[in-house]
TORTILO-498832 format. One record per residue (C-alpha): x, y, z; residue in one letter; residue number from 1. Coordinates in steps of 0.25 Angstrom, whole numbers. Layout:
+-------+-------+-------+------+-----+
|     x |     y |     z | code | pos |
+-------+-------+-------+------+-----+
|     X |     Y |     Z |    a | NUM |
...
+-------+-------+-------+------+-----+
END
This chain:
+-------+-------+-------+------+-----+
|     x |     y |     z | code | pos |
+-------+-------+-------+------+-----+
|     0 |     0 |     0 |    m |   1 |
|     5 |    14 |    -3 |    d |   2 |
|    11 |    21 |     9 |    s |   3 |
|     4 |    34 |     5 |    e |   4 |
|    -9 |    27 |    10 |    w |   5 |
|    -4 |    23 |    24 |    h |   6 |
|    -6 |    36 |    30 |    p |   7 |
|   -21 |    36 |    25 |    w |   8 |
|   -24 |    22 |    30 |    i |   9 |
|   -17 |    24 |    43 |    g |  10 |
|   -23 |    38 |    46 |    s |  11 |
|   -38 |    33 |    43 |    v |  12 |
|   -36 |    20 |    51 |    a |  13 |
|   -29 |    28 |    62 |    g |  14 |
|   -41 |    38 |    63 |    a |  15 |
|   -51 |    27 |    63 |    m |  16 |
|   -44 |    20 |    74 |    l |  17 |
|   -44 |    32 |    82 |    v |  18 |
|   -58 |    35 |    79 |    g |  19 |
|   -62 |    21 |    84 |    l |  20 |
|   -57 |    24 |    98 |    s |  21 |
|   -70 |    31 |    99 |    g |  22 |
|   -77 |    17 |   101 |    i |  23 |
|   -68 |    13 |   113 |    v |  24 |
|   -77 |    20 |   123 |    p |  25 |
|   -88 |    11 |   118 |    l |  26 |
|   -80 |    -1 |   123 |    l |  27 |
|   -77 |     4 |   137 |    v |  28 |
|   -89 |    13 |   140 |    f |  29 |
|  -101 |     6 |   147 |    p |  30 |
|  -115 |     8 |   142 |    d |  31 |
|  -120 |    22 |   147 |    p |  32 |
|  -132 |    16 |   153 |    s |  33 |
|  -123 |     7 |   162 |    k |  34 |
|  -117 |    20 |   168 |    l |  35 |
|  -128 |    23 |   177 |    k |  36 |
|  -137 |    15 |   187 |    n |  37 |
|  -149 |    10 |   179 |    p |  38 |
|  -158 |    13 |   191 |    s |  39 |
|  -154 |    27 |   191 |    s |  40 |
|  -161 |    39 |   184 |    s |  41 |
|  -148 |    47 |   183 |    t |  42 |
|  -145 |    50 |   168 |    p |  43 |
|  -132 |    44 |   162 |    l |  44 |
|  -124 |    56 |   162 |    e |  45 |
|  -126 |    59 |   177 |    q |  46 |
|  -123 |    45 |   181 |    s |  47 |
|  -110 |    44 |   189 |    p |  48 |
|  -103 |    33 |   180 |    n |  49 |
|  -106 |    41 |   168 |    f |  50 |
|  -100 |    54 |   174 |    r |  51 |
|   -87 |    46 |   177 |    l |  52 |
|   -86 |    43 |   162 |    l |  53 |
|   -89 |    58 |   159 |    l |  54 |
|   -78 |    61 |   169 |    s |  55 |
|   -68 |    52 |   162 |    f |  56 |
|   -72 |    59 |   149 |    a |  57 |
|   -69 |    73 |   154 |    v |  58 |
|   -55 |    68 |   158 |    g |  59 |
|   -53 |    61 |   145 |    g |  60 |
|   -57 |    74 |   137 |    l |  61 |
|   -48 |    83 |   146 |    l |  62 |
|   -36 |    73 |   144 |    g |  63 |
|   -38 |    73 |   129 |    d |  64 |
|   -38 |    88 |   129 |    v |  65 |
|   -26 |    91 |   138 |    f |  66 |
|   -18 |    78 |   136 |    l |  67 |
|   -20 |    75 |   121 |    h |  68 |
|   -27 |    86 |   112 |    l |  69 |
|   -20 |    98 |   118 |    l |  70 |
|    -6 |    92 |   119 |    p |  71 |
|    -7 |    87 |   105 |    e |  72 |
|   -11 |   101 |   100 |    a |  73 |
|     0 |   107 |   107 |    w |  74 |
|    10 |    97 |   101 |    h |  75 |
|     5 |   100 |    87 |    l |  76 |
|     7 |   115 |    90 |    i |  77 |
|    21 |   113 |    94 |    r |  78 |
|    24 |   105 |    81 |    l |  79 |
|    19 |   118 |    74 |    g |  80 |
|    30 |   126 |    80 |    n |  81 |
|    20 |   137 |    85 |    d |  82 |
|    18 |   133 |    99 |    s |  83 |
|    17 |   148 |   105 |    n |  84 |
|     5 |   151 |    96 |    r |  85 |
|     0 |   137 |    96 |    g |  86 |
|    -2 |   138 |   111 |    q |  87 |
|   -12 |   149 |   110 |    v |  88 |
|   -19 |   143 |    98 |    q |  89 |
|   -21 |   130 |   105 |    l |  90 |
|   -27 |   136 |   117 |    g |  91 |
|   -36 |   144 |   108 |    m |  92 |
|   -41 |   132 |   100 |    w |  93 |
|   -44 |   125 |   114 |    l |  94 |
|   -52 |   137 |   118 |    i |  95 |
|   -59 |   137 |   104 |    a |  96 |
|   -63 |   122 |   106 |    g |  97 |
|   -68 |   125 |   120 |    l |  98 |
|   -77 |   136 |   115 |    f |  99 |
|   -81 |   130 |   102 |    a | 100 |
|   -87 |   117 |   109 |    f | 101 |
|   -93 |   126 |   120 |    a | 102 |
|  -100 |   134 |   110 |    l | 103 |
|  -105 |   122 |   102 |    l | 104 |
|  -110 |   115 |   114 |    e | 105 |
|  -117 |   128 |   119 |    r | 106 |
|  -124 |   130 |   105 |    l | 107 |
|  -128 |   115 |   103 |    l | 108 |
|  -133 |   114 |   117 |    s | 109 |
|  -141 |   126 |   116 |    s | 110 |
|  -147 |   122 |   103 |    t | 111 |
|  -150 |   108 |   109 |    a | 112 |
|  -156 |   114 |   122 |    e | 113 |
|  -165 |   124 |   114 |    a | 114 |
|  -170 |   113 |   105 |    a | 115 |
|  -173 |   105 |   117 |    e | 116 |
|  -181 |   117 |   124 |    d | 117 |
|  -189 |   119 |   111 |    n | 118 |
|  -193 |   104 |   110 |    e | 119 |
|  -197 |   104 |   125 |    s | 120 |
|  -205 |   117 |   123 |    s | 121 |
|  -212 |   111 |   111 |    r | 122 |
|  -215 |    98 |   119 |    e | 123 |
|  -221 |   106 |   131 |    l | 124 |
|  -229 |   114 |   121 |    a | 125 |
|  -235 |   102 |   115 |    q | 126 |
|  -238 |    96 |   128 |    q | 127 |
|  -245 |   109 |   132 |    e | 128 |
|  -253 |   108 |   119 |    d | 129 |
|  -257 |    94 |   122 |    e | 130 |
|  -262 |    97 |   136 |    d | 131 |
|  -270 |   109 |   131 |    s | 132 |
|  -277 |   101 |   121 |    d | 133 |
|  -282 |    91 |   131 |    t | 134 |
|  -290 |   103 |   138 |    q | 135 |
|  -303 |   106 |   131 |    n | 136 |
|  -304 |   120 |   136 |    n | 137 |
|  -310 |   130 |   126 |    n | 138 |
|  -307 |   142 |   135 |    d | 139 |
|  -302 |   154 |   126 |    p | 140 |
|  -291 |   157 |   136 |    c | 141 |
|  -286 |   143 |   135 |    d | 142 |
|  -286 |   144 |   120 |    k | 143 |
|  -278 |   157 |   120 |    k | 144 |
|  -268 |   151 |   129 |    r | 145 |
|  -266 |   139 |   120 |    q | 146 |
|  -265 |   148 |   108 |    e | 147 |
|  -254 |   156 |   115 |    k | 148 |
|  -247 |   143 |   119 |    k | 149 |
|  -247 |   138 |   104 |    d | 150 |
|  -241 |   151 |    99 |    f | 151 |
|  -230 |   150 |   109 |    t | 152 |
|  -227 |   135 |   105 |    k | 153 |
|  -227 |   139 |    91 |    r | 154 |
|  -217 |   150 |    93 |    k | 155 |
|  -207 |   143 |   102 |    n | 156 |
|  -207 |   129 |    96 |    s | 157 |
|  -200 |   125 |    83 |    a | 158 |
|  -204 |   113 |    74 |    p | 159 |
|  -195 |   101 |    77 |    p | 160 |
|  -190 |   101 |    63 |    s | 161 |
|  -185 |   115 |    64 |    q | 162 |
|  -178 |   112 |    77 |    l | 163 |
|  -171 |   101 |    71 |    s | 164 |
|  -166 |   109 |    59 |    l | 165 |
|  -161 |   121 |    68 |    l | 166 |
|  -155 |   112 |    79 |    n | 167 |
|  -147 |   100 |    75 |    p | 168 |
|  -145 |    97 |    90 |    f | 169 |
|  -159 |    96 |    93 |    h | 170 |
|  -162 |    87 |   105 |    g | 171 |
|  -147 |    87 |   110 |    m | 172 |
|  -143 |    89 |   125 |    s | 173 |
|  -131 |    97 |   129 |    s | 174 |
|  -124 |    84 |   132 |    k | 175 |
|  -127 |    79 |   118 |    q | 176 |
|  -121 |    91 |   112 |    v | 177 |
|  -108 |    89 |   121 |    t | 178 |
|  -107 |    75 |   115 |    g | 179 |
|  -107 |    80 |   101 |    y | 180 |
|   -97 |    91 |   104 |    l | 181 |
|   -88 |    80 |   109 |    n | 182 |
|   -90 |    72 |    96 |    l | 183 |
|   -86 |    85 |    89 |    l | 184 |
|   -73 |    87 |    97 |    a | 185 |
|   -70 |    72 |    96 |    n | 186 |
|   -72 |    73 |    81 |    g | 187 |
|   -62 |    85 |    80 |    i | 188 |
|   -52 |    77 |    89 |    d | 189 |
|   -53 |    65 |    80 |    n | 190 |
|   -51 |    73 |    68 |    f | 191 |
|   -37 |    78 |    74 |    t | 192 |
|   -34 |    63 |    77 |    h | 193 |
|   -36 |    60 |    63 |    g | 194 |
|   -27 |    71 |    59 |    l | 195 |
|   -16 |    66 |    68 |    a | 196 |
|   -18 |    51 |    64 |    v | 197 |
|   -16 |    55 |    49 |    a | 198 |
|    -5 |    64 |    52 |    g | 199 |
|     3 |    54 |    59 |    s | 200 |
|     1 |    43 |    48 |    f | 201 |
|     6 |    53 |    38 |    l | 202 |
|    19 |    53 |    46 |    v | 203 |
|    20 |    38 |    47 |    s | 204 |
|    12 |    26 |    50 |    t | 205 |
|    19 |    24 |    63 |    r | 206 |
|    16 |    38 |    67 |    v | 207 |
|     2 |    36 |    63 |    g | 208 |
|     0 |    24 |    71 |    l | 209 |
|     6 |    30 |    83 |    l | 210 |
|    -3 |    42 |    82 |    t | 211 |
|   -15 |    34 |    80 |    t | 212 |
|   -12 |    26 |    92 |    a | 213 |
|   -10 |    38 |   101 |    a | 214 |
|   -23 |    45 |    97 |    i | 215 |
|   -30 |    32 |    99 |    l | 216 |
|   -25 |    31 |   113 |    l | 217 |
|   -28 |    46 |   116 |    h | 218 |
|   -42 |    44 |   110 |    e | 219 |
|   -47 |    33 |   119 |    i | 220 |
|   -49 |    41 |   132 |    p | 221 |
|   -54 |    52 |   124 |    h | 222 |
|   -65 |    43 |   117 |    e | 223 |
|   -69 |    38 |   130 |    v | 224 |
|   -72 |    53 |   135 |    a | 225 |
|   -79 |    56 |   122 |    d | 226 |
|   -88 |    44 |   124 |    f | 227 |
|   -92 |    48 |   138 |    a | 228 |
|   -96 |    62 |   133 |    i | 229 |
|  -104 |    56 |   122 |    l | 230 |
|  -111 |    47 |   132 |    l | 231 |
|  -114 |    59 |   140 |    r | 232 |
|  -120 |    65 |   128 |    a | 233 |
|  -130 |    54 |   127 |    g | 234 |
|  -123 |    45 |   116 |    f | 235 |
|  -124 |    30 |   118 |    g | 236 |
|  -112 |    22 |   118 |    r | 237 |
|  -113 |    18 |   103 |    w | 238 |
|  -117 |    32 |    99 |    d | 239 |
|  -105 |    37 |   106 |    a | 240 |
|   -96 |    27 |    99 |    a | 241 |
|  -102 |    31 |    86 |    k | 242 |
|  -100 |    45 |    88 |    a | 243 |
|   -86 |    43 |    92 |    q | 244 |
|   -84 |    35 |    79 |    l | 245 |
|   -90 |    46 |    71 |    g | 246 |
|   -80 |    56 |    76 |    t | 247 |
|   -69 |    46 |    73 |    a | 248 |
|   -72 |    48 |    58 |    t | 249 |
|   -68 |    63 |    60 |    i | 250 |
|   -54 |    57 |    64 |    g | 251 |
|   -53 |    50 |    50 |    i | 252 |
|   -57 |    63 |    43 |    a | 253 |
|   -45 |    69 |    51 |    g | 254 |
|   -36 |    59 |    46 |    a | 255 |
|   -40 |    60 |    32 |    m | 256 |
|   -39 |    76 |    33 |    t | 257 |
|   -24 |    74 |    38 |    a | 258 |
|   -21 |    64 |    27 |    l | 259 |
|   -27 |    73 |    16 |    i | 260 |
|   -21 |    86 |    21 |    s | 261 |
|    -7 |    80 |    24 |    n | 262 |
|     3 |    91 |    26 |    g | 263 |
|    -7 |   101 |    30 |    s | 264 |
|   -10 |   108 |    43 |    d | 265 |
|   -20 |    97 |    46 |    l | 266 |
|    -9 |    86 |    44 |    a | 267 |
|     2 |    92 |    52 |    d | 268 |
|    -6 |    95 |    64 |    g | 269 |
|    -7 |   111 |    64 |    r | 270 |
|   -22 |   111 |    63 |    i | 271 |
|   -24 |    99 |    73 |    t | 272 |
|   -17 |   107 |    83 |    s | 273 |
|   -29 |   116 |    84 |    w | 274 |
|   -39 |   106 |    82 |    i | 275 |
|   -35 |    99 |    95 |    l | 276 |
|   -36 |   110 |   105 |    p | 277 |
|   -50 |   114 |    99 |    f | 278 |
|   -54 |    99 |   101 |    t | 279 |
|   -48 |   100 |   115 |    a | 280 |
|   -57 |   112 |   118 |    g | 281 |
|   -69 |   104 |   114 |    g | 282 |
|   -66 |    93 |   123 |    f | 283 |
|   -63 |   102 |   134 |    l | 284 |
|   -77 |   108 |   133 |    h | 285 |
|   -84 |    95 |   133 |    i | 286 |
|   -76 |    90 |   145 |    a | 287 |
|   -76 |   102 |   154 |    l | 288 |
|   -88 |   110 |   150 |    v | 289 |
|   -99 |    99 |   147 |    t | 290 |
|   -94 |    87 |   155 |    v | 291 |
|   -87 |    92 |   167 |    v | 292 |
|   -98 |   101 |   172 |    p | 293 |
|  -107 |    89 |   172 |    e | 294 |
|   -97 |    81 |   180 |    l | 295 |
|   -96 |    92 |   190 |    l | 296 |
|  -111 |    91 |   194 |    e | 297 |
|  -107 |    78 |   201 |    e | 298 |
|  -110 |    80 |   216 |    s | 299 |
|  -104 |    67 |   222 |    h | 300 |
|   -90 |    69 |   227 |    p | 301 |
|   -86 |    54 |   224 |    k | 302 |
|   -92 |    55 |   210 |    q | 303 |
|   -85 |    68 |   207 |    s | 304 |
|   -72 |    62 |   211 |    f | 305 |
|   -74 |    50 |   202 |    l | 306 |
|   -77 |    60 |   191 |    q | 307 |
|   -64 |    67 |   193 |    l | 308 |
|   -57 |    53 |   193 |    v | 309 |
|   -63 |    50 |   180 |    f | 310 |
|   -59 |    63 |   174 |    v | 311 |
|   -45 |    61 |   178 |    l | 312 |
|   -45 |    47 |   173 |    a | 313 |
|   -49 |    52 |   159 |    g | 314 |
|   -38 |    62 |   159 |    i | 315 |
|   -28 |    51 |   164 |    a | 316 |
|   -33 |    42 |   153 |    a | 317 |
|   -30 |    52 |   142 |    t | 318 |
|   -16 |    56 |   149 |    a | 319 |
|   -12 |    41 |   150 |    g | 320 |
|   -15 |    39 |   135 |    v | 321 |
|    -7 |    52 |   132 |    s | 322 |
|     5 |    47 |   140 |    l | 323 |
|     5 |    34 |   133 |    i | 324 |
|     4 |    40 |   119 |    v | 325 |
|    13 |    52 |   121 |    d | 326 |
+-------+-------+-------+------+-----+
END
């Protein structure tokens, strides 16, 4: 086989292998329904065992940001021989990622909540109509009040079809929005992995295999964290695994982009050095803004201590992988 095709085959295969790490949590995560006491009416996201998984997810995301993404971005900046200016730009891209994901979550959550309120108002008005129809009262005052209610209902309610057209996030809760934002950040992260895998195979097959193995080891704790975030958002185990595999295809797109643009900024890492901190900002927002406040609601000292232990365990898992690989 022509050696010119080796980087293409290795890059695509490596990106696919890294993407398949998204189904590893499916093998180790229990069924969410088993994480709470069947006799308890407590929702899954408020069960103590599930909150421990979320605590591990927070630690995994923090470890991925500070022990993998940002160090890798700094390494690429130093290779570019522009470290002084790069320090400021790295921080600015990190802040940009934080604000971008915060703005997205706010906009999408507000849209979803507005649609939910509109739906509730329409159902309430419909119920009131049904109640009034059961009363056979011909009093003119009652008729006037009914006409006023009908006018208010027509004014404040929109047809379901119109809501669906104007609001693609109709029916989503804020937790579901967080899950999709995590998928967005994970997709961007996988794109950079694809760039890294393909760029290393363009150097040599040996470098490509080593890079693929390193990324694969880094990804396992991170994928566990992503899986817990998706379960929190209401995904089932299989739905979460399918979503993870869906973002893995973006990694293949990243590998193909690097192969096609060989010799450009994408291939040599100059663009990747800014994508990484932006993605890190997104993961920081998900971990510290959306998940940690929920964990801080815990009122039992013992459970709070266990959550802290699991956060540290998530960080330690990522740190251990970084030490082994690096």
